mmCIF file of the N, C-alpha and C atoms, coordinates in Angstrom:
data_MODEL
# 
_entry.id   MODEL 
# 
loop_
_atom_site.group_PDB 
_atom_site.id 
_atom_site.type_symbol 
_atom_site.label_atom_id 
_atom_site.label_alt_id 
_atom_site.label_comp_id 
_atom_site.label_asym_id 
_atom_site.label_entity_id 
_atom_site.label_seq_id 
_atom_site.pdbx_PDB_ins_code 
_atom_site.Cartn_x 
_atom_site.Cartn_y 
_atom_site.Cartn_z 
_atom_site.occupancy 
_atom_site.B_iso_or_equiv 
_atom_site.pdbx_formal_charge 
_atom_site.auth_seq_id 
_atom_site.auth_comp_id 
_atom_site.auth_asym_id 
_atom_site.auth_atom_id 
_atom_site.pdbx_PDB_model_num 
ATOM 1   N N  . UNK A 1 1  ? 143.326 118.463 97.641  1.00 0.00 ? 1  UNK A N  1 
ATOM 2   C CA . UNK A 1 1  ? 143.515 117.138 98.603  1.00 0.00 ? 1  UNK A CA 1 
ATOM 3   C C  . UNK A 1 1  ? 142.794 116.177 98.170  1.00 0.00 ? 1  UNK A C  1 
ATOM 4   N N  . UNK A 1 2  ? 141.387 116.996 98.660  1.00 0.00 ? 2  UNK A N  1 
ATOM 5   C CA . UNK A 1 2  ? 140.123 115.827 98.459  1.00 0.00 ? 2  UNK A CA 1 
ATOM 6   C C  . UNK A 1 2  ? 139.834 115.821 96.915  1.00 0.00 ? 2  UNK A C  1 
ATOM 7   N N  . UNK A 1 3  ? 140.328 116.071 96.046  1.00 0.00 ? 3  UNK A N  1 
ATOM 8   C CA . UNK A 1 3  ? 140.077 115.806 94.641  1.00 0.00 ? 3  UNK A CA 1 
ATOM 9   C C  . UNK A 1 3  ? 141.366 114.920 94.235  1.00 0.00 ? 3  UNK A C  1 
ATOM 10  N N  . UNK A 1 4  ? 142.335 115.164 94.640  1.00 0.00 ? 4  UNK A N  1 
ATOM 11  C CA . UNK A 1 4  ? 143.304 114.416 94.081  1.00 0.00 ? 4  UNK A CA 1 
ATOM 12  C C  . UNK A 1 4  ? 143.027 112.630 95.013  1.00 0.00 ? 4  UNK A C  1 
ATOM 13  N N  . UNK A 1 5  ? 142.518 112.302 95.836  1.00 0.00 ? 5  UNK A N  1 
ATOM 14  C CA . UNK A 1 5  ? 142.333 111.609 96.511  1.00 0.00 ? 5  UNK A CA 1 
ATOM 15  C C  . UNK A 1 5  ? 140.726 110.782 95.455  1.00 0.00 ? 5  UNK A C  1 
ATOM 16  N N  . UNK A 1 6  ? 140.102 111.606 94.958  1.00 0.00 ? 6  UNK A N  1 
ATOM 17  C CA . UNK A 1 6  ? 138.464 111.399 95.025  1.00 0.00 ? 6  UNK A CA 1 
ATOM 18  C C  . UNK A 1 6  ? 139.223 110.823 93.418  1.00 0.00 ? 6  UNK A C  1 
ATOM 19  N N  . UNK A 1 7  ? 139.704 111.772 92.678  1.00 0.00 ? 7  UNK A N  1 
ATOM 20  C CA . UNK A 1 7  ? 139.978 111.328 90.970  1.00 0.00 ? 7  UNK A CA 1 
ATOM 21  C C  . UNK A 1 7  ? 140.804 109.680 91.187  1.00 0.00 ? 7  UNK A C  1 
ATOM 22  N N  . UNK A 1 8  ? 141.525 109.490 91.988  1.00 0.00 ? 8  UNK A N  1 
ATOM 23  C CA . UNK A 1 8  ? 142.622 107.754 92.095  1.00 0.00 ? 8  UNK A CA 1 
ATOM 24  C C  . UNK A 1 8  ? 142.254 107.238 92.982  1.00 0.00 ? 8  UNK A C  1 
ATOM 25  N N  . UNK A 1 9  ? 140.314 107.368 93.407  1.00 0.00 ? 9  UNK A N  1 
ATOM 26  C CA . UNK A 1 9  ? 140.037 105.864 93.932  1.00 0.00 ? 9  UNK A CA 1 
ATOM 27  C C  . UNK A 1 9  ? 139.900 106.031 95.149  1.00 0.00 ? 9  UNK A C  1 
ATOM 28  N N  . UNK A 1 10 ? 140.755 106.689 96.085  1.00 0.00 ? 10 UNK A N  1 
ATOM 29  C CA . UNK A 1 10 ? 140.286 106.328 97.654  1.00 0.00 ? 10 UNK A CA 1 
ATOM 30  C C  . UNK A 1 10 ? 139.731 107.047 98.095  1.00 0.00 ? 10 UNK A C  1 
ATOM 31  N N  . UNK A 1 11 ? 139.017 107.779 97.859  1.00 0.00 ? 11 UNK A N  1 
ATOM 32  C CA . UNK A 1 11 ? 137.567 108.242 98.170  1.00 0.00 ? 11 UNK A CA 1 
ATOM 33  C C  . UNK A 1 11 ? 136.518 107.833 96.987  1.00 0.00 ? 11 UNK A C  1 
ATOM 34  N N  . UNK A 1 12 ? 135.671 106.697 96.819  1.00 0.00 ? 12 UNK A N  1 
ATOM 35  C CA . UNK A 1 12 ? 134.688 106.698 95.853  1.00 0.00 ? 12 UNK A CA 1 
ATOM 36  C C  . UNK A 1 12 ? 133.444 106.524 96.180  1.00 0.00 ? 12 UNK A C  1 
ATOM 37  N N  . UNK A 1 13 ? 132.776 107.070 97.431  1.00 0.00 ? 13 UNK A N  1 
ATOM 38  C CA . UNK A 1 13 ? 131.367 107.754 97.805  1.00 0.00 ? 13 UNK A CA 1 
ATOM 39  C C  . UNK A 1 13 ? 131.111 109.652 96.907  1.00 0.00 ? 13 UNK A C  1 
ATOM 40  N N  . UNK A 1 14 ? 129.812 109.650 97.307  1.00 0.00 ? 14 UNK A N  1 
ATOM 41  C CA . UNK A 1 14 ? 129.938 110.696 96.514  1.00 0.00 ? 14 UNK A CA 1 
ATOM 42  C C  . UNK A 1 14 ? 130.259 112.051 97.690  1.00 0.00 ? 14 UNK A C  1 
ATOM 43  N N  . UNK A 1 15 ? 131.634 112.343 97.530  1.00 0.00 ? 15 UNK A N  1 
ATOM 44  C CA . UNK A 1 15 ? 131.333 114.546 98.162  1.00 0.00 ? 15 UNK A CA 1 
ATOM 45  C C  . UNK A 1 15 ? 131.569 115.244 97.767  1.00 0.00 ? 15 UNK A C  1 
ATOM 46  N N  . UNK A 1 16 ? 131.372 116.258 98.066  1.00 0.00 ? 16 UNK A N  1 
ATOM 47  C CA . UNK A 1 16 ? 131.874 117.841 97.530  1.00 0.00 ? 16 UNK A CA 1 
ATOM 48  C C  . UNK A 1 16 ? 132.925 117.790 97.502  1.00 0.00 ? 16 UNK A C  1 
ATOM 49  N N  . UNK A 1 17 ? 133.185 118.476 95.941  1.00 0.00 ? 17 UNK A N  1 
ATOM 50  C CA . UNK A 1 17 ? 134.580 118.759 95.858  1.00 0.00 ? 17 UNK A CA 1 
ATOM 51  C C  . UNK A 1 17 ? 134.400 120.584 96.167  1.00 0.00 ? 17 UNK A C  1 
ATOM 52  N N  . UNK A 1 18 ? 135.429 121.103 96.819  1.00 0.00 ? 18 UNK A N  1 
ATOM 53  C CA . UNK A 1 18 ? 135.824 122.409 97.522  1.00 0.00 ? 18 UNK A CA 1 
ATOM 54  C C  . UNK A 1 18 ? 135.853 122.921 95.953  1.00 0.00 ? 18 UNK A C  1 
ATOM 55  N N  . UNK A 1 19 ? 135.187 124.239 95.834  1.00 0.00 ? 19 UNK A N  1 
ATOM 56  C CA . UNK A 1 19 ? 135.035 125.358 94.824  1.00 0.00 ? 19 UNK A CA 1 
ATOM 57  C C  . UNK A 1 19 ? 134.561 125.167 94.259  1.00 0.00 ? 19 UNK A C  1 
ATOM 58  N N  . UNK A 1 20 ? 133.181 124.088 93.953  1.00 0.00 ? 20 UNK A N  1 
ATOM 59  C CA . UNK A 1 20 ? 132.861 123.334 92.880  1.00 0.00 ? 20 UNK A CA 1 
ATOM 60  C C  . UNK A 1 20 ? 131.421 123.850 92.560  1.00 0.00 ? 20 UNK A C  1 
ATOM 61  N N  . UNK A 1 21 ? 131.079 124.557 94.176  1.00 0.00 ? 21 UNK A N  1 
ATOM 62  C CA . UNK A 1 21 ? 128.986 125.147 94.577  1.00 0.00 ? 21 UNK A CA 1 
ATOM 63  C C  . UNK A 1 21 ? 129.187 126.319 93.353  1.00 0.00 ? 21 UNK A C  1 
ATOM 64  N N  . UNK A 1 22 ? 127.689 126.489 92.834  1.00 0.00 ? 22 UNK A N  1 
ATOM 65  C CA . UNK A 1 22 ? 127.202 127.683 91.773  1.00 0.00 ? 22 UNK A CA 1 
ATOM 66  C C  . UNK A 1 22 ? 126.387 127.765 92.179  1.00 0.00 ? 22 UNK A C  1 
ATOM 67  N N  . UNK A 1 23 ? 126.046 129.255 92.477  1.00 0.00 ? 23 UNK A N  1 
ATOM 68  C CA . UNK A 1 23 ? 124.735 129.354 92.583  1.00 0.00 ? 23 UNK A CA 1 
ATOM 69  C C  . UNK A 1 23 ? 123.730 129.886 91.703  1.00 0.00 ? 23 UNK A C  1 
ATOM 70  N N  . UNK A 1 24 ? 122.311 129.508 91.591  1.00 0.00 ? 24 UNK A N  1 
ATOM 71  C CA . UNK A 1 24 ? 121.289 129.830 89.882  1.00 0.00 ? 24 UNK A CA 1 
ATOM 72  C C  . UNK A 1 24 ? 120.582 130.374 90.694  1.00 0.00 ? 24 UNK A C  1 
ATOM 73  N N  . UNK A 1 25 ? 120.500 131.512 89.841  1.00 0.00 ? 25 UNK A N  1 
ATOM 74  C CA . UNK A 1 25 ? 118.730 132.129 89.935  1.00 0.00 ? 25 UNK A CA 1 
ATOM 75  C C  . UNK A 1 25 ? 117.932 131.911 89.392  1.00 0.00 ? 25 UNK A C  1 
ATOM 76  N N  . UNK A 1 26 ? 116.975 131.431 90.665  1.00 0.00 ? 26 UNK A N  1 
ATOM 77  C CA . UNK A 1 26 ? 115.266 130.978 90.400  1.00 0.00 ? 26 UNK A CA 1 
ATOM 78  C C  . UNK A 1 26 ? 114.602 132.116 90.679  1.00 0.00 ? 26 UNK A C  1 
ATOM 79  N N  . UNK A 1 27 ? 114.062 132.151 89.469  1.00 0.00 ? 27 UNK A N  1 
ATOM 80  C CA . UNK A 1 27 ? 112.412 132.983 89.542  1.00 0.00 ? 27 UNK A CA 1 
ATOM 81  C C  . UNK A 1 27 ? 111.339 132.639 90.806  1.00 0.00 ? 27 UNK A C  1 
ATOM 82  N N  . UNK A 1 28 ? 110.959 133.555 91.418  1.00 0.00 ? 28 UNK A N  1 
ATOM 83  C CA . UNK A 1 28 ? 110.107 132.840 92.425  1.00 0.00 ? 28 UNK A CA 1 
ATOM 84  C C  . UNK A 1 28 ? 108.739 132.795 91.369  1.00 0.00 ? 28 UNK A C  1 
ATOM 85  N N  . UNK A 1 29 ? 107.486 131.668 91.829  1.00 0.00 ? 29 UNK A N  1 
ATOM 86  C CA . UNK A 1 29 ? 106.475 131.627 90.702  1.00 0.00 ? 29 UNK A CA 1 
ATOM 87  C C  . UNK A 1 29 ? 105.619 132.720 91.503  1.00 0.00 ? 29 UNK A C  1 
ATOM 88  N N  . UNK A 1 30 ? 104.946 133.273 90.595  1.00 0.00 ? 30 UNK A N  1 
ATOM 89  C CA . UNK A 1 30 ? 103.675 134.379 91.137  1.00 0.00 ? 30 UNK A CA 1 
ATOM 90  C C  . UNK A 1 30 ? 102.236 132.876 91.310  1.00 0.00 ? 30 UNK A C  1 
ATOM 91  N N  . UNK A 1 31 ? 101.633 133.695 91.661  1.00 0.00 ? 31 UNK A N  1 
ATOM 92  C CA . UNK A 1 31 ? 100.420 133.462 93.124  1.00 0.00 ? 31 UNK A CA 1 
ATOM 93  C C  . UNK A 1 31 ? 99.745  132.523 91.170  1.00 0.00 ? 31 UNK A C  1 
ATOM 94  N N  . UNK A 1 32 ? 99.523  133.252 90.089  1.00 0.00 ? 32 UNK A N  1 
ATOM 95  C CA . UNK A 1 32 ? 98.551  131.852 89.451  1.00 0.00 ? 32 UNK A CA 1 
ATOM 96  C C  . UNK A 1 32 ? 99.388  130.780 89.402  1.00 0.00 ? 32 UNK A C  1 
ATOM 97  N N  . UNK A 1 33 ? 101.358 131.120 88.686  1.00 0.00 ? 33 UNK A N  1 
ATOM 98  C CA . UNK A 1 33 ? 102.064 129.279 88.753  1.00 0.00 ? 33 UNK A CA 1 
ATOM 99  C C  . UNK A 1 33 ? 102.211 128.528 89.736  1.00 0.00 ? 33 UNK A C  1 
ATOM 100 N N  . UNK A 1 34 ? 101.876 129.329 91.084  1.00 0.00 ? 34 UNK A N  1 
ATOM 101 C CA . UNK A 1 34 ? 101.571 128.723 92.442  1.00 0.00 ? 34 UNK A CA 1 
ATOM 102 C C  . UNK A 1 34 ? 100.732 127.042 92.379  1.00 0.00 ? 34 UNK A C  1 
ATOM 103 N N  . UNK A 1 35 ? 99.487  128.019 92.031  1.00 0.00 ? 35 UNK A N  1 
ATOM 104 C CA . UNK A 1 35 ? 98.350  127.632 92.000  1.00 0.00 ? 35 UNK A CA 1 
ATOM 105 C C  . UNK A 1 35 ? 98.178  126.134 90.755  1.00 0.00 ? 35 UNK A C  1 
ATOM 106 N N  . UNK A 1 36 ? 98.663  126.668 90.500  1.00 0.00 ? 36 UNK A N  1 
ATOM 107 C CA . UNK A 1 36 ? 99.021  125.775 88.451  1.00 0.00 ? 36 UNK A CA 1 
ATOM 108 C C  . UNK A 1 36 ? 99.545  124.559 88.877  1.00 0.00 ? 36 UNK A C  1 
ATOM 109 N N  . UNK A 1 37 ? 100.924 124.789 89.429  1.00 0.00 ? 37 UNK A N  1 
ATOM 110 C CA . UNK A 1 37 ? 101.386 123.768 90.123  1.00 0.00 ? 37 UNK A CA 1 
ATOM 111 C C  . UNK A 1 37 ? 100.904 122.759 91.282  1.00 0.00 ? 37 UNK A C  1 
ATOM 112 N N  . UNK A 1 38 ? 100.287 123.103 91.903  1.00 0.00 ? 38 UNK A N  1 
ATOM 113 C CA . UNK A 1 38 ? 99.387  122.596 93.159  1.00 0.00 ? 38 UNK A CA 1 
ATOM 114 C C  . UNK A 1 38 ? 98.738  121.919 92.425  1.00 0.00 ? 38 UNK A C  1 
ATOM 115 N N  . UNK A 1 39 ? 97.868  122.399 91.714  1.00 0.00 ? 39 UNK A N  1 
ATOM 116 C CA . UNK A 1 39 ? 96.520  121.470 90.704  1.00 0.00 ? 39 UNK A CA 1 
ATOM 117 C C  . UNK A 1 39 ? 97.615  120.027 90.133  1.00 0.00 ? 39 UNK A C  1 
ATOM 118 N N  . UNK A 1 40 ? 98.080  120.406 89.470  1.00 0.00 ? 40 UNK A N  1 
ATOM 119 C CA . UNK A 1 40 ? 98.894  119.345 88.644  1.00 0.00 ? 40 UNK A CA 1 
ATOM 120 C C  . UNK A 1 40 ? 99.857  118.835 89.295  1.00 0.00 ? 40 UNK A C  1 
ATOM 121 N N  . UNK A 1 41 ? 100.739 118.910 90.468  1.00 0.00 ? 41 UNK A N  1 
ATOM 122 C CA . UNK A 1 41 ? 101.293 118.255 90.927  1.00 0.00 ? 41 UNK A CA 1 
ATOM 123 C C  . UNK A 1 41 ? 101.201 116.843 91.325  1.00 0.00 ? 41 UNK A C  1 
ATOM 124 N N  . UNK A 1 42 ? 99.265  117.175 91.713  1.00 0.00 ? 42 UNK A N  1 
ATOM 125 C CA . UNK A 1 42 ? 98.535  116.239 92.499  1.00 0.00 ? 42 UNK A CA 1 
ATOM 126 C C  . UNK A 1 42 ? 98.528  114.690 91.152  1.00 0.00 ? 42 UNK A C  1 
ATOM 127 N N  . UNK A 1 43 ? 97.701  115.174 90.255  1.00 0.00 ? 43 UNK A N  1 
ATOM 128 C CA . UNK A 1 43 ? 97.628  114.239 88.819  1.00 0.00 ? 43 UNK A CA 1 
ATOM 129 C C  . UNK A 1 43 ? 98.540  114.004 88.242  1.00 0.00 ? 43 UNK A C  1 
ATOM 130 N N  . UNK A 1 44 ? 99.845  114.504 88.353  1.00 0.00 ? 44 UNK A N  1 
ATOM 131 C CA . UNK A 1 44 ? 100.598 114.389 87.878  1.00 0.00 ? 44 UNK A CA 1 
ATOM 132 C C  . UNK A 1 44 ? 101.569 113.065 89.034  1.00 0.00 ? 44 UNK A C  1 
ATOM 133 N N  . UNK A 1 45 ? 101.379 113.146 90.546  1.00 0.00 ? 45 UNK A N  1 
ATOM 134 C CA . UNK A 1 45 ? 101.489 111.928 91.126  1.00 0.00 ? 45 UNK A CA 1 
ATOM 135 C C  . UNK A 1 45 ? 100.854 110.674 91.233  1.00 0.00 ? 45 UNK A C  1 
ATOM 136 N N  . UNK A 1 46 ? 99.922  111.399 90.430  1.00 0.00 ? 46 UNK A N  1 
ATOM 137 C CA . UNK A 1 46 ? 98.538  109.704 90.634  1.00 0.00 ? 46 UNK A CA 1 
ATOM 138 C C  . UNK A 1 46 ? 98.861  109.303 89.126  1.00 0.00 ? 46 UNK A C  1 
ATOM 139 N N  . UNK A 1 47 ? 99.638  109.689 87.980  1.00 0.00 ? 47 UNK A N  1 
ATOM 140 C CA . UNK A 1 47 ? 99.292  109.236 87.071  1.00 0.00 ? 47 UNK A CA 1 
ATOM 141 C C  . UNK A 1 47 ? 100.824 108.872 86.987  1.00 0.00 ? 47 UNK A C  1 
ATOM 142 N N  . UNK A 1 48 ? 101.633 108.838 87.683  1.00 0.00 ? 48 UNK A N  1 
ATOM 143 C CA . UNK A 1 48 ? 103.080 108.145 87.923  1.00 0.00 ? 48 UNK A CA 1 
ATOM 144 C C  . UNK A 1 48 ? 102.820 107.177 88.908  1.00 0.00 ? 48 UNK A C  1 
ATOM 145 N N  . UNK A 1 49 ? 101.874 106.719 89.720  1.00 0.00 ? 49 UNK A N  1 
ATOM 146 C CA . UNK A 1 49 ? 101.904 105.689 90.944  1.00 0.00 ? 49 UNK A CA 1 
ATOM 147 C C  . UNK A 1 49 ? 99.911  104.716 90.143  1.00 0.00 ? 49 UNK A C  1 
ATOM 148 N N  . UNK A 1 50 ? 99.823  104.873 88.716  1.00 0.00 ? 50 UNK A N  1 
ATOM 149 C CA . UNK A 1 50 ? 98.566  104.617 88.882  1.00 0.00 ? 50 UNK A CA 1 
ATOM 150 C C  . UNK A 1 50 ? 99.171  102.787 89.164  1.00 0.00 ? 50 UNK A C  1 
ATOM 151 N N  . UNK A 1 51 ? 100.033 102.434 88.406  1.00 0.00 ? 51 UNK A N  1 
ATOM 152 C CA . UNK A 1 51 ? 100.451 100.767 88.831  1.00 0.00 ? 51 UNK A CA 1 
ATOM 153 C C  . UNK A 1 51 ? 100.393 100.554 90.004  1.00 0.00 ? 51 UNK A C  1 
ATOM 154 N N  . UNK A 1 52 ? 101.039 100.848 90.859  1.00 0.00 ? 52 UNK A N  1 
ATOM 155 C CA . UNK A 1 52 ? 100.801 101.079 92.245  1.00 0.00 ? 52 UNK A CA 1 
ATOM 156 C C  . UNK A 1 52 ? 99.536  100.901 93.305  1.00 0.00 ? 52 UNK A C  1 
ATOM 157 N N  . UNK A 1 53 ? 98.740  101.663 92.710  1.00 0.00 ? 53 UNK A N  1 
ATOM 158 C CA . UNK A 1 53 ? 96.865  102.343 93.100  1.00 0.00 ? 53 UNK A CA 1 
ATOM 159 C C  . UNK A 1 53 ? 96.356  101.117 92.548  1.00 0.00 ? 53 UNK A C  1 
ATOM 160 N N  . UNK A 1 54 ? 96.575  100.631 91.302  1.00 0.00 ? 54 UNK A N  1 
ATOM 161 C CA . UNK A 1 54 ? 95.906  99.502  90.398  1.00 0.00 ? 54 UNK A CA 1 
ATOM 162 C C  . UNK A 1 54 ? 96.407  98.639  91.775  1.00 0.00 ? 54 UNK A C  1 
ATOM 163 N N  . UNK A 1 55 ? 97.438  97.754  91.934  1.00 0.00 ? 55 UNK A N  1 
ATOM 164 C CA . UNK A 1 55 ? 97.651  96.601  92.407  1.00 0.00 ? 55 UNK A CA 1 
ATOM 165 C C  . UNK A 1 55 ? 97.170  96.679  93.805  1.00 0.00 ? 55 UNK A C  1 
ATOM 166 N N  . UNK A 1 56 ? 96.550  98.090  94.413  1.00 0.00 ? 56 UNK A N  1 
ATOM 167 C CA . UNK A 1 56 ? 96.263  97.925  95.670  1.00 0.00 ? 56 UNK A CA 1 
ATOM 168 C C  . UNK A 1 56 ? 94.941  97.495  96.118  1.00 0.00 ? 56 UNK A C  1 
ATOM 169 N N  . UNK A 1 57 ? 94.391  98.187  94.704  1.00 0.00 ? 57 UNK A N  1 
ATOM 170 C CA . UNK A 1 57 ? 92.820  98.364  94.056  1.00 0.00 ? 57 UNK A CA 1 
ATOM 171 C C  . UNK A 1 57 ? 92.452  96.488  94.252  1.00 0.00 ? 57 UNK A C  1 
ATOM 172 N N  . UNK A 1 58 ? 93.793  95.646  93.465  1.00 0.00 ? 58 UNK A N  1 
ATOM 173 C CA . UNK A 1 58 ? 92.976  94.517  92.772  1.00 0.00 ? 58 UNK A CA 1 
ATOM 174 C C  . UNK A 1 58 ? 93.159  93.520  93.899  1.00 0.00 ? 58 UNK A C  1 
ATOM 175 N N  . UNK A 1 59 ? 94.571  93.924  94.906  1.00 0.00 ? 59 UNK A N  1 
ATOM 176 C CA . UNK A 1 59 ? 94.710  92.574  96.197  1.00 0.00 ? 59 UNK A CA 1 
ATOM 177 C C  . UNK A 1 59 ? 93.897  92.934  96.830  1.00 0.00 ? 59 UNK A C  1 
ATOM 178 N N  . UNK A 1 60 ? 92.826  94.676  97.440  1.00 0.00 ? 60 UNK A N  1 
ATOM 179 C CA . UNK A 1 60 ? 91.856  94.701  98.089  1.00 0.00 ? 60 UNK A CA 1 
ATOM 180 C C  . UNK A 1 60 ? 90.733  93.265  97.805  1.00 0.00 ? 60 UNK A C  1 
ATOM 181 N N  . UNK A 1 61 ? 90.210  93.323  96.387  1.00 0.00 ? 61 UNK A N  1 
ATOM 182 C CA . UNK A 1 61 ? 89.286  93.387  96.333  1.00 0.00 ? 61 UNK A CA 1 
ATOM 183 C C  . UNK A 1 61 ? 89.725  92.121  96.463  1.00 0.00 ? 61 UNK A C  1 
ATOM 184 N N  . UNK A 1 62 ? 90.376  90.973  95.451  1.00 0.00 ? 62 UNK A N  1 
ATOM 185 C CA . UNK A 1 62 ? 90.609  89.668  96.374  1.00 0.00 ? 62 UNK A CA 1 
ATOM 186 C C  . UNK A 1 62 ? 90.368  89.507  97.913  1.00 0.00 ? 62 UNK A C  1 
ATOM 187 N N  . UNK A 1 63 ? 91.127  89.860  98.089  1.00 0.00 ? 63 UNK A N  1 
ATOM 188 C CA . UNK A 1 63 ? 91.046  89.722  99.672  1.00 0.00 ? 63 UNK A CA 1 
ATOM 189 C C  . UNK A 1 63 ? 89.587  89.903  100.036 1.00 0.00 ? 63 UNK A C  1 
ATOM 190 N N  . UNK A 1 64 ? 88.486  90.579  99.472  1.00 0.00 ? 64 UNK A N  1 
ATOM 191 C CA . UNK A 1 64 ? 86.838  91.181  99.590  1.00 0.00 ? 64 UNK A CA 1 
ATOM 192 C C  . UNK A 1 64 ? 85.994  90.039  99.032  1.00 0.00 ? 64 UNK A C  1 
ATOM 193 N N  . UNK A 1 65 ? 86.798  88.911  97.755  1.00 0.00 ? 65 UNK A N  1 
ATOM 194 C CA . UNK A 1 65 ? 86.044  87.756  97.861  1.00 0.00 ? 65 UNK A CA 1 
ATOM 195 C C  . UNK A 1 65 ? 86.733  86.969  98.414  1.00 0.00 ? 65 UNK A C  1 
ATOM 196 N N  . UNK A 1 66 ? 88.210  86.729  99.021  1.00 0.00 ? 66 UNK A N  1 
ATOM 197 C CA . UNK A 1 66 ? 88.267  85.782  99.640  1.00 0.00 ? 66 UNK A CA 1 
ATOM 198 C C  . UNK A 1 66 ? 87.283  85.471  101.088 1.00 0.00 ? 66 UNK A C  1 
ATOM 199 N N  . UNK A 1 67 ? 87.191  86.641  101.818 1.00 0.00 ? 67 UNK A N  1 
ATOM 200 C CA . UNK A 1 67 ? 86.025  86.539  103.115 1.00 0.00 ? 67 UNK A CA 1 
ATOM 201 C C  . UNK A 1 67 ? 84.855  86.928  102.616 1.00 0.00 ? 67 UNK A C  1 
ATOM 202 N N  . UNK A 1 68 ? 84.896  87.513  101.517 1.00 0.00 ? 68 UNK A N  1 
ATOM 203 C CA . UNK A 1 68 ? 82.843  86.876  101.890 1.00 0.00 ? 68 UNK A CA 1 
ATOM 204 C C  . UNK A 1 68 ? 82.380  85.649  101.002 1.00 0.00 ? 68 UNK A C  1 
ATOM 205 N N  . UNK A 1 69 ? 83.861  84.766  100.735 1.00 0.00 ? 69 UNK A N  1 
ATOM 206 C CA . UNK A 1 69 ? 83.290  82.962  100.416 1.00 0.00 ? 69 UNK A CA 1 
ATOM 207 C C  . UNK A 1 69 ? 83.403  82.274  102.176 1.00 0.00 ? 69 UNK A C  1 
ATOM 208 N N  . UNK A 1 70 ? 83.796  83.409  102.891 1.00 0.00 ? 70 UNK A N  1 
ATOM 209 C CA . UNK A 1 70 ? 83.937  82.865  103.973 1.00 0.00 ? 70 UNK A CA 1 
ATOM 210 C C  . UNK A 1 70 ? 85.279  81.928  104.118 1.00 0.00 ? 70 UNK A C  1 
ATOM 211 N N  . UNK A 1 71 ? 86.222  81.838  103.491 1.00 0.00 ? 71 UNK A N  1 
ATOM 212 C CA . UNK A 1 71 ? 87.836  81.305  103.544 1.00 0.00 ? 71 UNK A CA 1 
ATOM 213 C C  . UNK A 1 71 ? 88.491  81.896  104.886 1.00 0.00 ? 71 UNK A C  1 
ATOM 214 N N  . UNK A 1 72 ? 88.681  83.085  104.609 1.00 0.00 ? 72 UNK A N  1 
ATOM 215 C CA . UNK A 1 72 ? 89.233  83.404  106.149 1.00 0.00 ? 72 UNK A CA 1 
ATOM 216 C C  . UNK A 1 72 ? 88.503  82.967  107.352 1.00 0.00 ? 72 UNK A C  1 
ATOM 217 N N  . UNK A 1 73 ? 87.297  82.837  107.535 1.00 0.00 ? 73 UNK A N  1 
ATOM 218 C CA . UNK A 1 73 ? 87.156  82.214  108.851 1.00 0.00 ? 73 UNK A CA 1 
ATOM 219 C C  . UNK A 1 73 ? 86.755  80.932  108.970 1.00 0.00 ? 73 UNK A C  1 
ATOM 220 N N  . UNK A 1 74 ? 87.260  79.824  107.963 1.00 0.00 ? 74 UNK A N  1 
ATOM 221 C CA . UNK A 1 74 ? 86.419  78.308  107.950 1.00 0.00 ? 74 UNK A CA 1 
ATOM 222 C C  . UNK A 1 74 ? 88.491  78.462  107.874 1.00 0.00 ? 74 UNK A C  1 
ATOM 223 N N  . UNK A 1 75 ? 89.591  78.941  107.873 1.00 0.00 ? 75 UNK A N  1 
ATOM 224 C CA . UNK A 1 75 ? 90.968  78.696  107.652 1.00 0.00 ? 75 UNK A CA 1 
ATOM 225 C C  . UNK A 1 75 ? 91.276  78.874  109.068 1.00 0.00 ? 75 UNK A C  1 
ATOM 226 N N  . UNK A 1 76 ? 90.472  79.920  110.306 1.00 0.00 ? 76 UNK A N  1 
ATOM 227 C CA . UNK A 1 76 ? 91.231  80.356  111.506 1.00 0.00 ? 76 UNK A CA 1 
ATOM 228 C C  . UNK A 1 76 ? 90.339  79.417  112.241 1.00 0.00 ? 76 UNK A C  1 
ATOM 229 N N  . UNK A 1 77 ? 89.261  78.824  111.736 1.00 0.00 ? 77 UNK A N  1 
ATOM 230 C CA . UNK A 1 77 ? 88.631  77.635  112.641 1.00 0.00 ? 77 UNK A CA 1 
ATOM 231 C C  . UNK A 1 77 ? 89.268  76.764  112.767 1.00 0.00 ? 77 UNK A C  1 
ATOM 232 N N  . UNK A 1 78 ? 90.161  75.869  111.042 1.00 0.00 ? 78 UNK A N  1 
ATOM 233 C CA . UNK A 1 78 ? 90.888  75.343  111.426 1.00 0.00 ? 78 UNK A CA 1 
ATOM 234 C C  . UNK A 1 78 ? 92.342  75.335  112.558 1.00 0.00 ? 78 UNK A C  1 
ATOM 235 N N  . UNK A 1 79 ? 92.691  76.273  112.536 1.00 0.00 ? 79 UNK A N  1 
ATOM 236 C CA . UNK A 1 79 ? 94.371  76.626  113.621 1.00 0.00 ? 79 UNK A CA 1 
ATOM 237 C C  . UNK A 1 79 ? 93.578  76.610  114.987 1.00 0.00 ? 79 UNK A C  1 
ATOM 238 N N  . UNK A 1 80 ? 92.532  76.763  114.607 1.00 0.00 ? 80 UNK A N  1 
ATOM 239 C CA . UNK A 1 80 ? 92.017  76.987  116.872 1.00 0.00 ? 80 UNK A CA 1 
ATOM 240 C C  . UNK A 1 80 ? 91.789  75.713  117.517 1.00 0.00 ? 80 UNK A C  1 
# 
């Protein structure tokens, strides 16, 4: 019944299709593999997000320069 509605477009969001579940046999990692995954996952996470990290560092540097020039204090004084 649900498969028929999914095919004709009545149901358009992702749903579980009955009797389509298949169990996958996975091997548990040994201690060395677990340590290796722990160390490399941190490096991979940084490598995948280096653009966000660089943006935050550059933005912080710009705010630091503006603060060092006293522009934030002068701008604050002008509004009070």
